[in-house]
N, C-alpha and C positions, 0 to 999 in steps of 0.2 A: 335748730329744727323746731318747728313750732308743734305742738301737740294738737293732733287732728280727733275730734270726736264724731262719733256716728251718732246723731241723734235719732230715735225711735219716730217714726213716720208720725205726724200729728193727726188723728183722727177726729173728723168732724161727725161731731154726734148725731145728726140728720142724716147722714147718709151712712149705707150698709157697706161696708167693706168689703170687697172680696178679692182674695189673692189668686193671682192666676200664674200656672209655669205649663210648662212642656218639656219632654225628655223625647228625644229622637234618635233613632238607630240609621245610621246612613246606608249599611250594607242592605237593610231590608226595605226600608223607606217607610218603618213602622212609626208612630208616634203616640205617646200617652199625654193625654190633653187633662189638665186639672183645674179645679178653682174651688177655693174655700170661703166661705160664706162667713163672715165672724159679723155678726151684729152685737149688741150690748145685752142679751138676753143668750144666745146659743151660739155655736159654732157645726158648721156642716159641710163634710167633704165629698166631693162630687169627681168624676175621673170617667174618661170615655175614649175610646181607642181609635185612632185614624189611620190609614194605609195610604200608600203612595204619596206619602209626603215627600218633596224633592229638598227642602230647605229647612235648616232650624228656624228662620225668620217664618215661613209658612208654619211650620208647627207651634210657635207662639202666637201667631195671627189665629188660629184654629182655637187657640186655647182662648184667648179674648172672647171670640166670636162665639163659643160654646157657652163661656161663662155669661155672657148677654143674653142669649138665646134663653138660657135656662131662667135668668133673671125676669126677663119679659113672661113667660110662661108661669111663674110664680107669682105675678102680679106685683114684684116690687116697683116702686118708683123713684127711687133715689139711691144710686149706688156709687161707687168709687172703685175702680178697678186698678189694682196694685201689681205691678210687675216688674221683673229685676231686668228685663230686655229695655233698656235704655233706647235703643235704636226705634224699636217698634211704638213706645211711647212717644217720643220725639216726632214719629210719622204722625200718628193718630192726633196728638194735639196740635200739629201744624196743619191738620186736614190735607197733607199731600196724598198723593197716589204713588205706588210703587209696581212696577209692569209684573214683578215676580209674585206678588200678593193682591194684585188689582182687584179680583171680583169677591174675594172674602173681605177685604179692606172696605170696599164698597156696600156690603152687606154690613159692616160694622157701623159706618157712617149713618145706614138706613134704619138700623136697629136704636141706634143711640138718641134718635127723634123720639122713641115710644115713651122717655122718662123725664120725668119733670128737671130731674139733675141728675146728670152723670160727670163724674171726674175721670181721668185716667192721668193714673201717677207712675212715675218711675221710683223703685225702691230699691236700696241695696240688697244684695244677694243674702246676706245676713238677717234681713228682716223679713224673707222669704222662703226660711229653712222648711216650713211646715208643707207647704205645696209642692217645692224643688223635692223633698223626701217621698213625698206620696208619689208622683210622677216616676220619678226614677226605680223605686219600688216595683210599680205596676209595670215598669217595660222591662226591668229585669227578670219579674217572674214569669212576663209572657214567653220570654225568650227560654225557659228553661224545658228541657226536653219531655 
């Protein structure tokens, strides 16, 4: 059996890397959306809560949307959105429309036009541990009595 190595995602120096993830509670419909902005100088973590979220795909799409909206508001012009949700990254890169996330996905496509350069990349979960941990901890803490 051949040895399989997972190489870290090679970062493009001109793009600011933004790692996104979501944690979703199916019984409450609550999701925590998170993004970590990682440029060559500093790293910052951001999270927000969403309610009435019906699917994990919607939660992940909302996380990407939140990261892009935040980036626009901060005047960033060249970003790379990194997510471990392969289905979503493939959907965005093919510019497909999915009925269950139609509205949010249309917003993502529209907001993407605000950037000089934007890329959407799938990364393995092992490369997205910080964002994954952040949103899972936020979801866990919000469900404490």
